[in-house]
C-alpha positions in Angstrom: 24.9 -30.0 22.3 26.9 -31.5 19.4 27.9 -28.7 17.1 30.6 -30.5 15.2 30.7 -30.4 11.4 28.3 -32.7 9.6 29.4 -34.9 6.7 29.4 -33.0 3.4 26.1 -33.1 1.6 27.6 -33.3 -1.8 30.4 -35.3 -3.5 32.9 -33.2 -5.3 32.3 -32.6 -9.0 34.9 -32.5 -11.7 37.8 -30.1 -11.7 36.7 -26.6 -12.8 38.3 -24.8 -15.7 41.1 -22.3 -15.0 38.6 -19.5 -15.5 36.3 -20.9 -12.9 39.2 -21.6 -10.5 40.2 -17.9 -10.9 36.6 -16.8 -10.2 36.4 -18.7 -6.9 40.0 -18.2 -5.8 39.0 -16.3 -2.6 37.0 -19.4 -1.7 39.5 -22.0 -2.5 42.3 -20.3 -0.5 40.2 -20.8 2.6 41.6 -24.1 4.1 38.1 -25.0 5.3 36.7 -24.9 1.7 39.6 -25.4 -0.6 39.3 -26.8 -4.1 37.4 -29.8 -2.9 34.8 -27.7 -1.1 34.4 -25.5 -4.2 33.9 -28.6 -6.3 31.2 -29.7 -3.9 29.5 -26.3 -4.3 29.7 -26.5 -8.1 28.1 -30.0 -8.0 25.4 -29.1 -5.5 21.7 -28.6 -6.2 19.8 -26.2 -3.9 16.1 -25.3 -3.9 15.1 -21.9 -2.6 11.4 -21.5 -1.6 10.4 -17.9 -2.3 12.2 -15.1 -4.2 11.2 -12.5 -1.7 12.9 -10.8 1.2 14.9 -13.7 2.4 15.1 -15.5 -0.9 16.7 -12.4 -2.6 20.0 -12.4 -0.7 20.1 -16.2 -0.5 19.8 -16.5 -4.3 22.4 -13.8 -4.9 25.0 -15.2 -2.6 24.5 -18.9 -3.5 24.9 -17.9 -7.1 28.0 -15.9 -6.3 29.3 -18.8 -4.2 29.3 -21.2 -7.2 26.3 -23.4 -6.3 25.9 -25.3 -9.6 22.1 -25.7 -9.7 19.6 -23.5 -8.0 15.9 -24.0 -8.1 13.4 -21.2 -7.3 9.8 -21.9 -6.5 7.5 -18.8 -6.4 4.2 -18.1 -8.1 4.1 -14.4 -7.4 4.8 -11.3 -9.4 7.0 -8.3 -8.3 5.1 -5.5 -6.6 6.3 -2.0 -5.7 5.9 -2.8 -2.0 8.5 -5.6 -2.4 11.3 -3.3 -3.4 12.4 -2.0 -0.1 13.6 -5.5 1.0 13.6 -7.8 -2.0 16.9 -6.6 -3.4 17.1 -9.1 -6.3 14.2 -7.1 -8.0 14.2 -3.6 -9.3 11.6 -1.0 -10.2 11.8 -2.2 -13.8 10.7 -5.7 -12.7 7.3 -4.6 -11.2 4.7 -6.8 -12.8 7.1 -9.6 -13.8 7.2 -13.0 -12.3 9.6 -13.1 -9.4 11.3 -16.3 -10.7 12.0 -14.6 -14.0 13.3 -11.4 -12.4 15.5 -13.4 -10.0 16.8 -15.7 -12.7 17.9 -12.7 -14.8 19.9 -11.2 -12.0 21.5 -14.6 -11.1 22.5 -15.2 -14.6 24.1 -11.8 -14.7 26.3 -12.8 -11.7 27.3 -16.2 -13.1 26.2 -17.2 -16.6 27.2 -20.8 -15.8 24.7 -21.4 -13.0 21.8 -23.7 -13.9 18.6 -22.1 -12.8 15.4 -24.1 -12.5 12.2 -22.1 -12.4 9.2 -23.5 -10.7 6.3 -21.2 -11.2 4.0 -22.8 -8.7 2.8 -22.6 -5.2 4.4 -25.2 -3.0 1.7 -27.6 -1.8 1.4 -31.2 -0.5 1.0 -32.6 -4.0 4.4 -31.3 -5.3 6.6 -30.7 -2.3 8.1 -34.2 -1.7 8.9 -35.0 -5.3 10.3 -31.5 -5.8 12.5 -31.7 -2.7 13.9 -35.1 -3.7 15.5 -33.4 -6.8 17.8 -31.2 -4.6 20.5 -31.7 -2.0 19.4 -28.9 0.2 16.2 -26.8 0.7 16.2 -23.2 1.8 12.9 -22.0 3.4 12.3 -18.3 3.3 8.5 -18.4 3.4 6.4 -16.1 5.6 3.4 -18.2 6.6 3.1 -21.0 9.2 1.2 -23.4 7.0 3.9 -23.5 4.4 6.6 -23.8 7.1 5.0 -27.0 8.5 4.7 -28.3 4.9 8.4 -27.7 4.3 9.3 -29.5 7.5 7.2 -32.5 6.8 8.0 -32.8 3.1 11.7 -32.4 3.8 11.4 -35.3 6.4 9.7 -37.5 3.8 12.3 -36.6 1.1 15.0 -37.1 3.7 16.5 -33.7 3.0 18.0 -31.1 5.4 16.8 -27.5 5.1 17.9 -24.1 6.3 15.1 -22.0 7.8 14.8 -18.3 8.4 12.2 -15.9 9.7 11.9 -12.2 10.0 9.4 -9.7 11.6 9.9 -6.0 12.4 13.5 -5.8 13.6 14.0 -9.4 14.6 15.2 -12.5 12.8 15.7 -16.2 13.4 17.8 -18.8 11.6 18.2 -22.6 12.1 18.9 -25.8 10.3 16.4 -28.7 10.5 17.0 -32.3 9.4 14.8 -35.1 10.5 17.2 -37.7 9.2 20.5 -36.1 10.4 23.3 -38.6 11.1 24.7 -39.5 14.5 21.4 -39.0 16.3 21.2 -35.3 15.7 17.8 -35.2 14.1 15.7 -32.2 14.8 12.8 -30.5 13.0 10.7 -27.4 13.0 8.0 -29.1 15.0 10.5 -29.6 17.8 10.8 -25.8 17.9 7.2 -25.0 17.3 5.1 -28.2 18.0 1.8 -26.6 17.0 0.9 -23.6 14.7 -0.5 -20.5 16.3 -4.1 -19.7 16.0 -4.9 -18.0 12.7 -4.9 -14.2 13.0 -2.9 -14.1 16.2 0.6 -13.5 14.6 0.9 -10.6 12.2 2.7 -11.0 8.9 5.4 -8.7 7.6 2.8 -6.9 5.5 0.9 -6.1 8.6 3.6 -5.5 11.2 6.4 -4.3 9.0 10.0 -5.4 8.6 13.3 -3.6 8.4 14.5 -4.0 4.8 18.1 -4.5 5.7 17.2 -7.2 8.2 16.3 -9.4 5.2 19.9 -9.1 4.0 21.4 -10.0 7.4 19.2 -13.0 7.9 19.4 -14.1 4.3 23.2 -13.9 4.3 23.2 -16.1 7.5 21.0 -18.6 5.7 23.3 -18.7 2.7 26.3 -19.2 5.0 24.6 -22.2 6.6 23.9 -23.6 3.2 27.6 -23.4 2.2 28.7 -25.0 5.5 26.3 -27.9 5.0 27.3 -28.5 1.4 31.0 -28.5 2.2 30.7 -30.1 5.6 32.5 -27.4 7.5 32.1 -25.4 10.7 29.5 -25.7 13.3 26.0 -25.8 11.7 22.9 -24.5 13.4 21.4 -27.9 13.5 19.8 -28.2 16.9 20.4 -24.5 17.6 18.2 -21.4 17.0 20.0 -18.1 16.3 17.9 -15.1 17.3 19.0 -11.7 16.0 17.8 -8.3 17.2 18.7 -5.5 14.8 17.6 -2.7 17.1 19.9 -3.7 19.9 22.4 -5.3 17.5 22.5 -8.4 19.7 22.0 -12.1 19.2 21.7 -15.2 21.2 21.6 -18.9 20.4 19.1 -21.3 21.9 19.3 -25.1 22.0 16.6 -27.0 20.1 16.2 -30.7 21.1 14.3 -33.5 19.5 11.0 -34.3 21.3 11.3 -38.0 22.1 7.5 -38.3 22.4 6.8 -36.8 18.9 5.3 -39.2 16.4 7.4 -39.8 13.3 6.3 -38.0 10.1 4.9 -40.6 7.7 2.6 -38.5 5.4 1.4 -35.0 4.7 -2.2 -35.5 6.0 -1.8 -33.3 9.0 -0.2 -30.4 7.1 -2.7 -30.8 4.3 -5.5 -30.2 6.8 -3.6 -27.1 8.0 -3.1 -25.7 4.5 -6.7 -26.5 3.5 -8.0 -24.9 6.7 -8.7 -21.1 7.0 -5.6 -18.9 6.8 -7.5 -16.5 9.2 -10.4 -16.7 11.6 -13.3 -16.9 9.1 -16.4 -15.0 10.2 -19.7 -16.7 9.2 -21.3 -15.7 5.9 -23.6 -13.1 7.5 -20.6 -11.6 9.3 -18.8 -10.7 6.0 -19.4 -8.2 3.2 -17.7 -8.0 -0.2 -16.1 -4.9 -1.6 -18.8 -4.9 -4.3 -21.6 -4.9 -1.7 -19.9 -2.2 0.3 -19.4 0.0 -2.8 -23.2 -0.3 -3.6 -24.1 0.8 -0.1 -21.7 3.7 0.3 -23.4 7.1 -0.1 -26.9 5.7 0.3 -29.3 5.8 3.2 -28.2 2.4 4.5 -24.4 3.1 4.3 -22.7 1.4 7.2 -20.0 2.9 9.4 -16.5 1.8 8.1 -14.0 1.0 10.8 -10.4 0.9 9.6 -8.2 -1.1 12.0 -4.9 -0.5 10.1 -1.9 1.4 11.4 -1.4 5.1 10.8 1.2 4.8 8.0 -1.1 2.3 6.2 -4.0 4.8 6.3 -1.7 7.5 5.0 -1.1 5.4 1.8 -4.7 4.5 1.0 -8.0 5.0 2.9 -11.8 5.1 2.4 -13.3 8.6 2.8 -15.2 8.9 6.0 -13.9 5.7 7.6 -13.3 5.8 11.4 -9.7 4.9 12.1 -8.8 2.8 15.2 -5.6 0.7 15.0 -6.1 -2.9 16.0 -4.0 -2.7 19.2 -6.1 0.2 20.4 -9.3 -1.4 19.4 -8.5 -4.6 21.3 -7.7 -2.6 24.4 -11.0 -0.9 24.2 -12.8 -4.2 23.6 -11.3 -5.4 26.9 -13.0 -2.5 28.6 -16.4 -3.3 27.1 -18.9 -2.2 24.5 -19.4 1.3 25.9 -15.7 2.1 25.6 -15.7 1.0 22.0 -18.9 2.9 21.2 -17.6 6.1 22.6 -14.3 5.8 20.7 -15.9 5.1 17.3 -18.9 7.4 17.8 -21.7 4.9 17.1 -23.8 2.6 19.3 -23.3 -1.1 19.5 -26.4 -1.9 17.3 -24.9 0.1 14.3 -24.0 -1.6 11.1 -20.2 -1.6 11.0 -17.8 -2.8 8.3 -14.4 -3.5 9.6 -11.4 -3.4 7.2 -7.7 -3.8 7.2 -5.2 -4.5 4.4 -6.3 -8.0 3.3 -8.8 -9.2 5.9 -6.7 -10.9 8.6 -6.9 -8.3 11.3 -10.4 -7.2 10.4 -11.7 -10.8 10.7 -10.2 -11.1 14.1 -11.5 -7.6 15.2 -15.0 -8.4 13.8 -15.2 -11.6 15.8 -14.1 -9.8 19.0 -16.6 -6.9 18.4 -19.5 -9.3 17.9 -18.5 -11.1 21.2 -19.1 -7.9 23.2 -22.4 -7.0 21.5 -21.6 -5.3 18.2 -23.9 -7.8 16.3 -23.9 -5.6 13.2 -20.2 -5.8 12.7 -19.1 -7.4 9.4 -15.7 -8.1 8.0 -14.7 -6.6 4.6 -13.5 -9.6 2.6 -10.1 -8.9 1.0 -9.7 -5.5 2.8 -8.5 -2.3 1.3 -6.3 -4.3 -1.1 -9.4 -5.9 -2.7 -11.1 -2.5 -2.8 -8.2 -1.1 -4.8 -8.1 -4.1 -7.1 -11.8 -4.2 -7.9 -13.4 -0.9 -7.1 -10.7 1.9 -7.2 -7.7 0.9 -9.4 -6.2 4.4 -8.9 -5.8 3.7 -5.2 -2.2 2.9 -4.2 -1.5 -0.7 -3.2 1.2 -1.6 -0.8 
């Protein structure tokens, strides 16, 4: 596998001022970077997708490294549950737009950095044009539809990108570039040719993530960005770095181009993926809204509420009287049949049951499986406990 340096992505900019030279002196005395490399960094334009767990350290370190122009695209606001890992934000930022909070911290590090704020959701209509404005893309997103969008849009814009992923205690980092020189092209689809079935892979909000892992993986991503801009070292193009924080170990796997893969010529395929359901969507009669459930609770027709979240989630917020069976346990019971489930939750299979989780992903999957084994009265609570807290009980903690 060719791991030699790639040509620098960016031509050197003008000579920095003496003050700027002093600021980056620890960089410029590295022979691999030097003054020319620092001038490349100062002239570079990097787009960071997401100012969250991975975007936070990436934005901080790219700013500190002297990247001249940094774009941030993120439509979200800072929430309290972000703070254990999204270190660019503070408690005082809760409720603010993430791009504004991040830009403020970046400007405090280096007032000369040009920060471009894109308060939008990345989608097939804006991705290619946006990517074309930058030299390098950093993908710190946490859902599969957007990851495939980033890959395909980067291919159409002919831009390389650094990709990172985190879950629980594990992280992955790689570099993808469908138009890399010297026959070294490789993309995200060569690593993951097809997306997983909706609902089968938990997100960080469902499975959890070690906060410090974001710093480790984000720092690796920032390092790859500097290497690509300056054309130094052995990039992770064609390699996947896998990091395990619990065992403090890592390994590197080779990623090769699939010679049979069709070239990416448009975003039609990824548009269908994004427009499709983010989760297994039960039919209309298999769903119930929080308003409908609120109207039924306490009355003679009140359904049994089955909470499939984990113990620590229930400890934060729960509905009074709900039966709690974590998803993993419930699926194991489903494998044993309807009687095992009925015994555990304390009601027969013909009972009206409302299944809830945090936002509706796990509950939708559980509802489908319950109905398959005969629980025809099972319905999914649309939006989960988060929607309940938002619409019915604003005093309930959200996480």
